[in-house]
VMD Tcl script that draws the C-alpha trace (Angstrom):
set ca {
  {-33.93 -117.41 -12.38}
  {-35.78 -120.18 -10.58}
  {-38.46 -122.19 -12.38}
  {-41.39 -119.88 -11.66}
  {-44.07 -122.31 -12.83}
  {-42.76 -125.06 -10.55}
  {-42.53 -122.69 -7.60}
  {-46.10 -121.49 -8.07}
  {-47.26 -125.11 -8.02}
  {-45.14 -125.86 -4.95}
  {-46.62 -122.90 -3.07}
  {-50.07 -124.38 -3.74}
  {-48.95 -127.79 -2.51}
  {-47.43 -126.36 0.68}
  {-50.61 -124.35 1.26}
  {-52.69 -127.52 0.98}
  {-50.44 -129.35 3.44}
  {-50.69 -126.52 5.98}
  {-54.48 -126.44 5.62}
  {-54.87 -130.24 5.82}
  {-52.75 -130.37 8.98}
  {-54.83 -127.65 10.61}
  {-51.96 -125.17 10.79}
  {-54.08 -122.55 9.01}
  {-57.84 -121.94 8.89}
  {-59.99 -119.94 6.47}
  {-57.64 -117.37 4.84}
  {-54.93 -117.54 7.53}
  {-51.22 -117.65 6.86}
  {-48.95 -116.69 4.00}
  {-46.14 -118.22 1.97}
  {-43.43 -116.59 -0.11}
  {-40.50 -117.66 -2.27}
  {-37.59 -115.65 -3.61}
  {-37.49 -115.94 -7.43}
  {-34.20 -114.06 -7.78}
  {-32.30 -111.28 -6.02}
  {-34.97 -108.73 -6.91}
  {-38.27 -110.61 -7.14}
  {-40.54 -112.56 -4.77}
  {-43.66 -114.69 -5.23}
  {-46.22 -114.47 -2.43}
  {-49.63 -115.93 -1.67}
  {-52.45 -113.47 -2.41}
  {-54.61 -111.70 0.12}
  {-57.91 -113.26 1.20}
  {-57.50 -116.77 -0.24}
  {-57.58 -120.08 1.67}
  {-54.22 -121.83 1.54}
  {-56.04 -125.09 0.91}
  {-57.63 -123.96 -2.36}
  {-55.02 -121.92 -4.22}
  {-54.19 -122.07 -7.93}
  {-50.74 -121.33 -9.38}
  {-51.84 -118.36 -11.46}
  {-53.22 -116.32 -8.54}
  {-49.88 -115.74 -6.82}
  {-48.71 -112.17 -6.32}
  {-45.33 -111.07 -7.62}
  {-43.44 -108.17 -6.12}
  {-39.97 -106.73 -5.73}
  {-37.95 -107.18 -2.56}
  {-38.72 -103.50 -1.87}
  {-42.46 -104.26 -1.87}
  {-43.44 -102.92 -5.29}
  {-46.28 -105.05 -6.68}
  {-45.72 -106.42 -10.18}
  {-49.05 -107.26 -11.82}
  {-52.63 -107.23 -10.59}
  {-52.62 -109.75 -7.71}
  {-52.67 -108.23 -4.23}
  {-50.02 -109.75 -1.96}
  {-50.78 -110.89 1.57}
  {-51.03 -108.02 4.03}
  {-48.21 -109.61 6.03}
  {-45.69 -109.83 3.21}
  {-43.57 -107.11 4.85}
  {-42.14 -109.54 7.43}
  {-41.25 -111.93 4.61}
  {-39.43 -109.18 2.73}
  {-37.57 -108.23 5.90}
  {-36.35 -111.82 6.23}
  {-34.99 -111.68 2.67}
  {-33.25 -108.38 3.37}
  {-31.63 -109.67 6.55}
  {-30.72 -113.17 5.36}
  {-29.17 -113.78 1.94}
  {-29.37 -117.54 2.62}
  {-33.18 -117.46 3.01}
  {-35.19 -118.13 -0.15}
  {-38.58 -119.02 1.35}
  {-40.74 -117.98 4.30}
  {-43.83 -119.64 5.79}
  {-46.19 -117.99 8.26}
  {-48.93 -120.12 9.83}
  {-50.97 -120.53 13.02}
  {-50.09 -124.05 14.22}
  {-52.31 -124.44 17.30}
  {-49.89 -125.75 19.92}
  {-46.88 -123.69 18.85}
  {-49.20 -120.68 18.79}
  {-50.31 -121.61 22.30}
  {-46.71 -121.26 23.43}
  {-46.51 -117.93 21.58}
  {-49.65 -116.68 23.36}
  {-48.21 -117.71 26.72}
  {-45.01 -115.83 25.90}
  {-42.99 -118.96 26.61}
  {-40.16 -119.97 24.26}
  {-40.30 -123.63 23.31}
  {-37.97 -125.71 25.54}
  {-35.86 -126.90 22.62}
  {-33.14 -128.46 24.80}
  {-35.24 -131.52 25.65}
  {-35.19 -133.09 22.16}
  {-32.15 -133.74 19.97}
  {-33.99 -133.19 16.69}
  {-35.18 -129.72 17.63}
  {-31.78 -128.68 18.95}
  {-30.36 -129.68 15.56}
  {-33.16 -127.98 13.62}
  {-33.42 -124.73 15.59}
  {-30.96 -124.45 18.51}
  {-33.60 -122.16 20.05}
  {-37.00 -120.70 19.17}
  {-37.56 -117.15 20.47}
  {-40.83 -115.31 20.98}
  {-41.22 -111.99 19.14}
  {-43.08 -109.20 20.91}
  {-46.82 -108.76 20.36}
  {-47.63 -106.73 17.24}
  {-50.72 -106.02 15.16}
  {-50.82 -108.33 12.08}
  {-50.30 -106.63 8.75}
  {-48.52 -103.60 10.21}
  {-44.95 -102.36 10.38}
  {-45.05 -103.34 14.06}
  {-44.68 -106.98 13.04}
  {-41.53 -106.22 11.05}
  {-40.10 -104.36 14.04}
  {-40.98 -107.27 16.34}
  {-39.37 -110.02 14.24}
  {-36.33 -108.06 13.05}
  {-34.14 -108.74 16.13}
  {-34.64 -112.50 15.72}
  {-34.21 -112.98 11.97}
  {-30.42 -112.99 11.75}
  {-29.87 -116.02 14.01}
  {-33.12 -118.01 14.01}
  {-34.98 -120.18 11.50}
  {-38.20 -120.35 13.53}
  {-39.84 -117.56 15.50}
  {-42.98 -117.60 17.62}
  {-45.13 -114.49 17.16}
  {-46.79 -113.55 20.45}
  {-50.61 -113.67 20.23}
  {-50.30 -114.43 16.52}
  {-48.62 -117.60 15.23}
  {-45.24 -118.71 13.92}
  {-42.72 -117.89 11.20}
  {-40.22 -120.29 9.63}
  {-37.42 -119.60 7.15}
  {-35.59 -121.87 4.72}
  {-33.06 -122.11 1.94}
  {-35.99 -123.32 -0.17}
  {-39.73 -123.71 0.28}
  {-39.64 -127.35 1.31}
  {-37.19 -126.58 4.10}
  {-39.24 -123.62 5.35}
  {-42.39 -125.79 5.32}
  {-40.73 -128.76 7.04}
  {-39.46 -126.45 9.76}
  {-43.06 -125.43 10.42}
  {-44.00 -129.12 10.67}
  {-41.11 -129.78 13.06}
  {-42.07 -126.76 15.15}
  {-45.66 -127.89 15.66}
  {-44.71 -131.53 16.22}
  {-42.27 -130.46 18.91}
  {-44.88 -128.19 20.52}
  {-47.08 -131.29 20.92}
  {-44.19 -133.14 22.55}
  {-43.40 -130.19 24.83}
  {-47.02 -130.00 25.96}
  {-46.99 -133.73 26.76}
  {-43.89 -133.15 28.90}
  {-45.68 -130.35 30.77}
  {-48.64 -132.65 31.38}
  {-46.36 -135.42 32.65}
  {-44.83 -132.95 35.07}
  {-41.09 -133.33 34.47}
  {-38.41 -133.07 31.80}
  {-34.86 -134.34 31.42}
  {-32.81 -131.75 29.54}
  {-30.06 -132.90 27.20}
  {-26.70 -132.82 29.05}
  {-24.36 -129.92 28.12}
  {-21.73 -132.13 26.49}
  {-24.34 -133.67 24.19}
  {-25.74 -130.22 23.39}
  {-22.29 -129.20 22.19}
  {-22.23 -132.23 19.89}
  {-25.64 -131.25 18.50}
  {-24.48 -127.66 17.98}
  {-21.49 -129.03 16.06}
  {-23.89 -131.06 13.91}
  {-25.89 -127.88 13.23}
  {-22.73 -126.15 12.04}
  {-21.83 -129.13 9.86}
  {-25.31 -129.04 8.26}
  {-24.98 -125.30 7.62}
  {-27.82 -124.33 9.99}
  {-25.78 -122.03 12.23}
  {-25.92 -118.33 11.37}
}
mol new
graphics top color blue
foreach p $ca { graphics top sphere $p radius 0.5 }
foreach p [lrange $ca 0 end-1] q [lrange $ca 1 end] { graphics top cylinder $p $q radius 0.2 }
display resetview
């Protein structure tokens, strides 16, 4: 089993980073970590990610059964679906990064092929269909994208990132929002030079070498 105390503290730290960077506001967002094959830690419902304490985390089974008194985030179902679909995923971060969410609201996938780092990190970032937060609709909307993608835009909602551990899932959210800022600057400048196909193939090979290809 993973070091539960350390993971609870890391969830708090990641929550603070998200809040300080303006990727969540008030009680927005949720974070989860797989403790073992059967158990997950998740941020509680109705608590700011900038002011969490380790002992308030909810614990539940991968089937959604709550273990203890803490109420898990209402959106934990999409986290659990990610764990069911992807054995390599051990952490999930959901946030509302403003510019990436702007792309999600517009229904436009991020133009990943203009920056080498994002091709390596994501290959592509799809947009999941619009769904009401906290409902089974969200699970249905993200399910088609989970198997092959580590970052998903949620239309009219926010973004979801997955990782082999919590730091990777969090850093992918950082990369996603940073790239959204770059992509918006490109739109404002009025033109973009896409990465040539032969260089894209080299970047895809690097993704495979790093173990990012699913």
